[in-house]
C-alpha positions as CSV (number, residue, x, y, z in Angstrom):
1,M,15.7,-2.5,-8.9
2,N,19.0,-3.6,-7.4
3,A,18.8,-5.0,-3.9
4,G,19.6,-2.3,-1.4
5,S,19.3,0.5,-4.0
6,N,16.6,3.0,-4.6
7,K,17.6,3.6,-8.2
8,C,15.5,1.9,-10.8
9,T,17.6,0.3,-13.5
10,F,14.7,-1.0,-15.7
11,T,14.4,0.2,-19.2
12,P,11.1,0.9,-21.1
13,D,11.3,-2.5,-22.8
14,S,11.6,-4.4,-19.5
15,Q,9.7,-7.7,-19.3
16,Y,8.1,-6.3,-16.0
17,V,6.3,-3.3,-17.5
18,D,3.1,-5.2,-18.3
19,L,3.1,-6.8,-14.9
20,A,3.7,-3.4,-13.3
21,A,0.6,-2.1,-15.1
22,E,-1.4,-5.0,-13.7
23,V,-0.2,-4.0,-10.2
24,F,-1.4,-0.5,-10.7
25,S,-4.7,-1.8,-11.9
26,L,-5.0,-3.9,-8.8
27,L,-4.3,-0.9,-6.6
28,S,-6.7,1.4,-8.5
29,D,-9.5,0.8,-6.0
30,A,-9.9,3.1,-3.0
31,T,-10.9,0.2,-0.7
32,R,-7.8,-1.7,-1.6
33,I,-5.7,1.3,-0.9
34,R,-7.4,1.7,2.5
35,I,-6.8,-2.0,3.3
36,I,-3.1,-1.6,2.5
37,L,-2.9,1.6,4.6
38,A,-4.6,-0.3,7.5
39,L,-2.2,-3.2,7.2
40,R,1.0,-1.1,7.4
41,S,1.1,-1.6,11.2
42,G,0.7,-5.3,11.1
43,E,-1.7,-8.2,10.5
44,L,-5.4,-7.7,11.1
45,A,-8.5,-10.0,10.9
46,V,-11.2,-9.3,8.3
47,G,-13.5,-7.8,10.9
48,E,-10.9,-5.4,12.2
49,L,-10.0,-4.4,8.6
50,A,-13.7,-3.8,7.8
51,E,-14.1,-1.5,10.7
52,R,-10.9,0.5,9.8
53,V,-11.9,0.9,6.1
54,G,-15.6,1.5,6.7
55,K,-16.8,-1.5,4.6
56,T,-18.6,-4.7,5.4
57,P,-16.5,-7.8,6.1
58,T,-18.0,-9.4,2.9
59,V,-16.7,-6.4,0.7
60,V,-13.3,-6.5,2.5
61,S,-13.0,-10.2,1.9
62,Q,-13.7,-9.8,-1.8
63,H,-10.9,-7.1,-2.0
64,L,-8.6,-9.2,0.0
65,A,-9.1,-12.1,-2.4
66,K,-7.8,-9.9,-5.2
67,L,-4.9,-8.6,-3.2
68,R,-4.0,-12.3,-2.4
69,W,-4.2,-13.1,-6.1
70,G,-1.8,-10.3,-6.8
71,R,0.6,-11.5,-4.0
72,I,0.2,-8.2,-2.1
73,V,-1.3,-9.7,1.1
74,A,-0.9,-13.1,2.8
75,A,-3.5,-14.9,4.9
76,R,-2.9,-16.8,8.2
77,Q,-5.7,-18.8,9.8
78,D,-6.0,-19.0,13.6
79,G,-9.0,-21.1,14.5
80,T,-12.0,-19.6,12.8
81,R,-10.3,-16.2,12.2
82,V,-8.2,-15.3,9.2
83,F,-5.5,-12.7,9.6
84,Y,-4.1,-10.7,6.7
85,S,-0.7,-9.0,6.4
86,L,1.3,-7.3,3.7
87,I,3.8,-9.7,2.0
88,D,6.5,-7.1,1.7
89,E,7.1,-3.3,1.8
90,H,6.5,-2.6,-1.9
91,A,2.8,-2.2,-1.9
92,R,3.0,-0.1,1.2
93,Q,5.6,2.2,-0.6
94,L,3.5,2.4,-3.8
95,V,0.4,3.4,-1.8
96,T,2.4,5.8,0.3
97,H,3.8,7.5,-2.7
98,A,0.5,7.6,-4.5
99,V,-1.0,9.4,-1.5
100,F,1.9,11.8,-1.4
101,Q,1.3,12.5,-5.1
102,A,-2.4,13.2,-4.3
103,E,-1.3,15.8,-1.7
104,H,0.5,17.6,-4.6
105,V,-2.7,17.7,-6.6
106,V,-5.0,19.0,-3.8
107,G,-3.2,22.1,-2.6
108,D,-1.2,25.1,-3.7
109,T,1.1,24.9,-0.7
110,L,4.0,22.6,-0.1
111,P,2.6,19.2,0.9
112,E,2.9,18.1,4.5
113,H,5.2,15.2,3.5
114,H,7.8,17.7,2.2
115,L,7.6,19.8,5.4
116,G,9.1,17.0,7.5
117,Q,12.0,16.7,5.1
118,Q,12.8,20.4,5.3
119,S,12.9,20.4,9.1
120,G,15.4,17.6,9.2
121,S,12.9,15.1,10.8
122,A,12.4,11.5,9.7
123,S,11.9,10.8,6.1
124,A,8.5,11.1,4.5
125,D,8.1,7.4,3.9
126,S,8.9,6.4,7.5
127,K,6.6,9.2,8.7
128,A,3.8,7.8,6.5
129,S,4.3,4.3,7.9
130,S,3.7,5.3,11.5
């Protein structure tokens, strides 16, 4: 994508297609999606993340290791605690749009994220990040 542009200019033969598939594979786990959703508001320690996603700290740590490998999250150590944060907005946007797509699948009515756009309120992505 071009910097500052929302238009994708990549072609089907782009060198990034295979890597993009790996990103989707990495994000194909519900716990990892929950972790990314929890990290939208800022960095959290493993224990706090575990509480928010309803998993044990050990399970969350295993998922965080994979997200670190995929350069989706970064770790910062403060004493004995390790804090995690999203590296950039792209994973947050991917997960937000995946959840929006899921809303389309679930119901026969117009999804809630479209209702905000119709009433002239904040965009769906900024609404989802709050």
